[in-house]
C-alpha positions as CSV (number, residue, x, y, z in Angstrom):
1,X,-38.0,34.2,20.7
2,X,-38.4,36.3,23.6
3,X,-40.7,38.1,23.3
4,X,-42.8,34.7,23.2
5,X,-41.9,34.1,26.6
6,X,-43.2,37.6,27.8
7,X,-47.2,37.3,28.2
8,X,-46.6,34.0,30.0
9,X,-43.8,35.5,32.3
10,X,-46.6,38.2,33.0
11,X,-49.1,35.7,32.9
12,X,-47.9,33.9,36.1
13,X,-46.5,36.2,38.5
14,X,-49.9,38.3,38.4
15,X,-51.8,34.6,38.8
16,X,-49.6,34.5,41.9
17,X,-50.2,37.9,42.9
18,X,-53.8,37.7,42.8
19,X,-54.5,34.0,44.4
20,X,-51.4,35.4,47.0
21,X,-53.3,38.9,47.8
22,X,-56.7,38.1,47.8
23,X,-57.6,34.8,48.6
24,X,-58.4,33.1,45.3
25,X,-58.8,29.3,44.8
26,X,-56.5,27.9,43.6
27,X,-59.0,26.1,41.4
28,X,-59.6,29.4,39.8
29,X,-57.1,29.9,38.7
30,X,-55.9,26.9,37.5
31,X,-57.4,27.3,34.2
32,X,-56.1,30.7,33.4
33,X,-52.2,29.6,34.6
34,X,-52.5,26.6,32.5
35,X,-53.8,29.0,29.1
36,X,-51.6,31.2,29.5
37,X,-48.9,28.8,28.6
38,X,-50.2,27.8,25.6
39,X,-50.1,30.7,22.5
40,X,-51.4,29.8,19.7
41,X,-49.3,32.6,17.5
42,X,-46.4,32.3,19.1
43,X,-44.6,29.8,16.9
44,X,-45.8,30.9,13.6
45,X,-43.1,32.5,11.8
46,X,-40.9,29.2,13.1
47,X,-42.5,27.6,10.4
48,X,-42.0,27.5,6.6
49,X,-44.8,27.9,3.9
50,X,-45.2,24.0,3.6
51,X,-45.2,23.4,7.5
52,X,-47.9,26.1,7.3
53,X,-49.6,24.5,5.4
54,X,-49.4,20.9,7.1
55,X,-50.0,21.9,9.9
56,X,-53.5,24.4,9.1
57,X,-54.2,21.2,7.3
58,X,-54.1,19.0,10.3
59,X,-56.4,21.2,12.6
60,X,-58.8,21.2,9.4
61,X,-58.9,17.2,9.3
62,X,-59.1,16.2,13.2
63,X,-61.6,19.5,13.7
64,X,-63.5,18.0,10.9
65,X,-63.6,14.8,12.1
66,X,-64.4,15.7,15.7
67,X,-68.0,18.0,13.6
68,X,-68.4,14.2,11.7
69,X,-68.5,12.2,15.1
70,X,-70.2,14.6,16.6
71,X,-72.7,14.0,14.1
72,X,-73.4,10.5,13.9
73,X,-73.9,10.5,17.8
74,X,-70.9,8.4,18.6
75,X,-70.6,10.4,21.9
76,X,-66.8,10.3,21.5
77,X,-67.0,14.9,21.4
78,X,-69.4,15.0,24.6
79,X,-67.6,12.5,26.7
80,X,-64.1,14.2,26.0
81,X,-66.0,17.6,26.5
82,X,-67.4,15.8,30.0
83,X,-63.6,14.8,30.9
84,X,-62.3,18.4,30.7
85,X,-65.2,20.2,32.2
86,X,-65.0,17.9,34.8
87,X,-61.3,18.5,35.4
88,X,-60.3,20.6,38.8
89,X,-56.6,22.1,37.7
90,X,-55.3,23.7,40.6
91,X,-51.9,25.1,41.1
92,X,-50.0,26.8,44.3
93,X,-48.8,30.2,44.8
94,X,-45.2,28.8,44.2
95,X,-46.0,26.8,41.7
96,X,-46.5,30.0,39.8
97,X,-43.7,31.2,41.1
98,X,-41.5,28.2,39.8
99,X,-42.7,28.0,36.3
100,X,-42.1,32.3,36.4
101,X,-38.7,32.5,37.7
102,X,-37.4,29.5,34.7
103,X,-39.7,31.6,31.9
104,X,-37.8,34.3,33.3
105,X,-34.1,32.6,33.3
106,X,-34.4,31.2,30.4
107,X,-35.8,34.3,29.0
108,X,-32.8,36.2,29.8
109,X,-30.0,33.6,29.5
110,X,-31.1,32.2,25.7
111,X,-30.1,35.6,24.3
112,X,-26.6,35.3,25.4
113,X,-26.3,32.2,22.8
114,X,-28.3,33.4,19.9
115,X,-28.3,36.5,19.2
116,X,-28.4,38.8,15.9
117,X,-25.8,41.1,15.1
118,X,-25.1,44.2,12.7
119,X,-21.7,44.3,10.7
120,X,-20.6,46.0,7.8
121,X,-23.0,45.8,4.8
122,X,-24.1,42.2,6.9
123,X,-26.2,41.0,9.4
124,X,-24.4,38.1,10.7
125,X,-26.4,35.1,13.5
126,X,-24.6,33.7,15.7
127,X,-25.2,30.6,17.8
128,X,-22.8,29.5,20.6
129,X,-22.7,25.9,21.4
């Protein structure tokens, strides 16, 4: 599970460095910093076959629903896209550093409580309280 954290941790550190040392405005890196926390493939191995199929069908159903409302000119999709486009997401260098620190600490502490060991002829999964 720690492998899922590293792209986000690196992106937070990179956004902080870019914003601090180059003088880039907070609104230009805001979406990039937020996007780095959303990893669609991060939890693919935590779902079994049935849950993966249900999740894919749910995404398909929502996509078809949005497509149909757009075809019927209901205005929901266009107003949602307009609202998302008008958002000015900004994060300070301190916010990037706090998110980096928290994710880094969680990523370093979590394997101490949930880990696998190779014993003679078997793998043993240890989960501490």
